[in-house]
One Martini backbone bead per residue (centre of mass of N, CA, C, O) as a GRO file, in nm:
protein
   66
    1UNK     BB    1  -0.208  -0.773  -0.084
    2UNK     BB    2  -0.370  -0.977  -0.247
    3UNK     BB    3  -0.583  -1.025  -0.036
    4UNK     BB    4  -0.678  -0.730  -0.018
    5UNK     BB    5  -0.767  -0.714  -0.310
    6UNK     BB    6  -0.971  -0.954  -0.309
    7UNK     BB    7  -1.133  -0.804  -0.054
    8UNK     BB    8  -1.138  -0.488  -0.106
    9UNK     BB    9  -0.932  -0.317   0.093
   10UNK     BB   10  -0.800  -0.234  -0.171
   11UNK     BB   11  -0.724  -0.126  -0.450
   12UNK     BB   12  -0.690  -0.207  -0.750
   13UNK     BB   13  -0.363  -0.263  -0.832
   14UNK     BB   14  -0.169  -0.184  -0.590
   15UNK     BB   15   0.096  -0.318  -0.662
   16UNK     BB   16   0.141  -0.167  -0.926
   17UNK     BB   17   0.133   0.117  -0.802
   18UNK     BB   18   0.376   0.081  -0.615
   19UNK     BB   19   0.582   0.014  -0.837
   20UNK     BB   20   0.545   0.276  -1.000
   21UNK     BB   21   0.618   0.474  -0.773
   22UNK     BB   22   0.900   0.360  -0.719
   23UNK     BB   23   1.011   0.416  -1.001
   24UNK     BB   24   0.961   0.721  -1.001
   25UNK     BB   25   1.138   0.786  -0.756
   26UNK     BB   26   1.397   0.675  -0.874
   27UNK     BB   27   1.398   0.868  -1.127
   28UNK     BB   28   1.393   1.130  -0.915
   29UNK     BB   29   1.603   1.068  -0.685
   30UNK     BB   30   1.386   0.927  -0.447
   31UNK     BB   31   1.484   0.688  -0.285
   32UNK     BB   32   1.296   0.395  -0.181
   33UNK     BB   33   1.241   0.123  -0.044
   34UNK     BB   34   1.017  -0.113  -0.124
   35UNK     BB   35   0.956  -0.211   0.159
   36UNK     BB   36   0.854   0.068   0.262
   37UNK     BB   37   0.611   0.088   0.075
   38UNK     BB   38   0.466  -0.166   0.186
   39UNK     BB   39   0.464  -0.085   0.484
   40UNK     BB   40   0.284   0.158   0.444
   41UNK     BB   41   0.038   0.002   0.333
   42UNK     BB   42   0.002  -0.179   0.584
   43UNK     BB   43  -0.056   0.058   0.770
   44UNK     BB   44  -0.313   0.148   0.627
   45UNK     BB   45  -0.462  -0.121   0.667
   46UNK     BB   46  -0.450  -0.114   0.981
   47UNK     BB   47  -0.540   0.217   1.029
   48UNK     BB   48  -0.591   0.376   0.790
   49UNK     BB   49  -0.681   0.596   0.492
   50UNK     BB   50  -0.685   0.924   0.353
   51UNK     BB   51  -0.699   0.993   0.022
   52UNK     BB   52  -0.722   1.135  -0.286
   53UNK     BB   53  -0.827   0.855  -0.438
   54UNK     BB   54  -0.826   0.673  -0.165
   55UNK     BB   55  -0.977   0.463   0.073
   56UNK     BB   56  -0.861   0.307   0.378
   57UNK     BB   57  -0.977   0.074   0.581
   58UNK     BB   58  -0.960  -0.056   0.877
   59UNK     BB   59  -0.885  -0.390   0.961
   60UNK     BB   60  -0.729  -0.533   1.206
   61UNK     BB   61  -0.596  -0.797   1.126
   62UNK     BB   62  -0.382  -1.069   1.058
   63UNK     BB   63  -0.220  -0.937   0.826
   64UNK     BB   64  -0.062  -0.722   1.050
   65UNK     BB   65   0.060  -0.899   1.240
   66UNK     BB   66   0.346  -0.958   1.477
   0.00000   0.00000   0.00000
């Protein structure tokens, strides 16, 4: 994620945003493992995603290779 932020593939402070969202979900009793939140973001990075606030263009690079 930090590489993606540095290369401007994802919005700035994406890691902080993910952590804040995870905390808010936990507080609302809608717990999702943090790993799943990051996995979702890596999927967006790999396949692309049109969001309400930001668009993430598909990178399809070695960052998400299995």
